[in-house]
N, C-alpha and C positions, 0 to 999 in steps of 0.2 A: 277642206281636207285638214285633218289634224297634222301638227308638225311632226317631222320625222324624228323618231327617237334615236339618240346617239348614246350608246352605253359608255362611250369613252369621253363624253363631254365632262369637263372638270366638275360641274355641279353634280352629275350623276355619280362620278367617282367619289366625291366627297360625301354624298348621301349614303353610299354603301358603307363607308367608315362610320358615319353617325348612327346608322341603323344597327350595326353590329354592337357599337358601344352601348346604345340605349336599351338593347335587349338583354344586357348582362344583369345578373343579380347584383344588388347593392351591398356594399361592405361598410360597416360602421367605421367612421374615421379614427376612432380610438383603438381599433383592433385590426389595423392593416398588416397583413402578412408580408414579409419581405419577398420581392420578386425581381426578376431582371427584365430589362427592355426599356425602350422609349415609346411614347405614344400620347394619347389624348385621355382626358378625364372630365367628369362632371360631378360637382359637389351639390348635395341637397340639404335643405334645412327643414326641420319639422318642429321647432321649439315655439316658445310663447313670447319672444321678444316682440313687443307691440308693433313697431314699425314694419315688421316682416309678416304680419298676420296674413296678408294676401298669399305669400309663398307657402306658408304652413297649411293654409286651407287648400291650396291647389295640390299639395302633397299628402293630404289627409288619408286618402284611400290607397293611392299608388304614388310612388316617387316619379313625377313627370316634369316638374319645373325646377331646373337647377338654379342655385343662387350664384354659381360661378362655374365656368368651364375653362380649361386651359390645356397646355401641351407641355411635354418635356422631351427635348431632343438630345441626341448625343453631342459630344463636344465637336466632332467633325462636321455635324450637320449645321452648326452655326456659321461655318465658312461656305459650305456648299452642300447640295443634296446629291447623293450618289446612289444610283440604282444598285440594289443588292448590298448596301452598306450594312456592316455588322451592327446588330442591335444589342450586343452584350453590355453589361453594366446595369446599374440600378437607378438611372436618372429619373424615371417615372415614379418609382417608389419614393426616392428621396424628395421629389417635389411635393408629393402628397404628405409626406411626414413634415415637411416645412410648413405646409398649410395647417396641419393638425396642431403644430406647436403654436402657430399664430392664434388659432382659435382658443387653445388652452390658456394662453396668456391674457386673453380678453376678460374684463370684469363683467361684461354684459352678455357673454355667450357661454354655452356649455357644449363640450365636445360630444356628449351623448345625444345631442340633437342634430348631429351631422352624419351623413352617409355619403358614399361616393361610388361611382362606376368608373372603371378604367379599362383601357384597351391597348395592348402592345401592338404597334403598327409599324410597317415598313416606313422608314423616315421620309420617303418622298411624298407620302400621303398625309402626314401629320398636319402641316399647315392648312391644307384644304379642309380637313375634318374640323379643326378648331374654328376656322372662319365661318363655316356653315352653321355650326352649333351656336355661335354667338349671334349671327344674323337671324337665325330662325327662332331661337329660344329666348333671346334677349335677357340673359342673366343679369340680375341687379348689380352684382359686384364687378361685372365687366362693363356694363353700359351706363351706369349712373353713379354708383358709389366707388370712387377710385381709391386704390391703395392696398387692397388685400394682398396682392401678389408682390408687393415691394420687398426689397431686401435691405438689410442694414447697410447704409451708405458708407460707413467706416469713418474713422477719425479724420477730422479736417473737412468733412463734407456734410456736417449736420446743419449747415446754414439753409439747406433746402427746407421748404415749408412742410409741416406735418400734414399727412394725407387726410381726406375726409373720413376714410375708413377708421383711421386711428383716433380721430376725434370722437366718432360714434362708439368705437370699441377700444377704449384705452387699456393699456396693459403691456404692450411690447416695450421693453426697456429702451431699446435704441430709438424708437419713435418719439419717446418723451424728450429726447435730446434735440430733436429737430426744432426749427424755428416755428413760431406761431403762424397759422394760416391767415393771411390778410384778407382773403376773399370769402371764406366760408366759416360758419360757426355751427354749433349744435342745432340751433333752430332752423337755419337756412338749409342744412342738410336734410333734416326731417321733412321739410316742405318739398324739397326736390324728390325725395323718395315717394312721398304721397302723390305728387304729380306724375312721376314715372309709372306708378301702378295704375293710374287712371287710364292711361293709354296702352296698357300692356295686353297683348293677346291671350295671355294665360295658356291654357291647354288647347287652344285652337290651332296651333301650329301642326303641320303635317308630321313633323318629327315626333311630336308627343303621342302620336297614334301608333307608334311602334309597339308590337306585342312585348310586354315586359315579363321577365322571369321573376317570380316572387323571391324576395330576399330570404 
């Protein structure tokens, strides 16, 4: 006998958030309208940066494989999750704008090659949605190439090592102030990316089968 379906199981709740997000029409990262709310998002790449050929090919006909997913929560949610918590503010929009600026700063990426989907969500469901998106879709910048979501550490804290993302995509002025990375260089990062894609499920995930609204 098949297992009993529980619609309130946390994975099913998370999947409902992911399905709604992935069914949204995509918006170019360089043309994000201002909006209010907190929630989850997925960023897609379609350019010709050689190490990302696998992703661009998977997104050739439809945007199905994100290069990065994340969340933006309200300030109160960082301390606790409250049912019915107010979602006013522009935390999700601000986070996406931060990402767009990081891409624009890079000497190896073009903002025109990036699009995103975003969904304003009740704060209690945001972490569940983000976790499932990462586990199921395995975005490169979440699972292998670390550093895209980093912030300027501020004066007196630049002793931390520069991230692999900033080594591969130089241009953020604050990242250039960080200490050299003692464990990874350009060559080792490219090898890790190649190895990552060799075992990547691509569009075989059940989440990528969601009916997509045309951009």
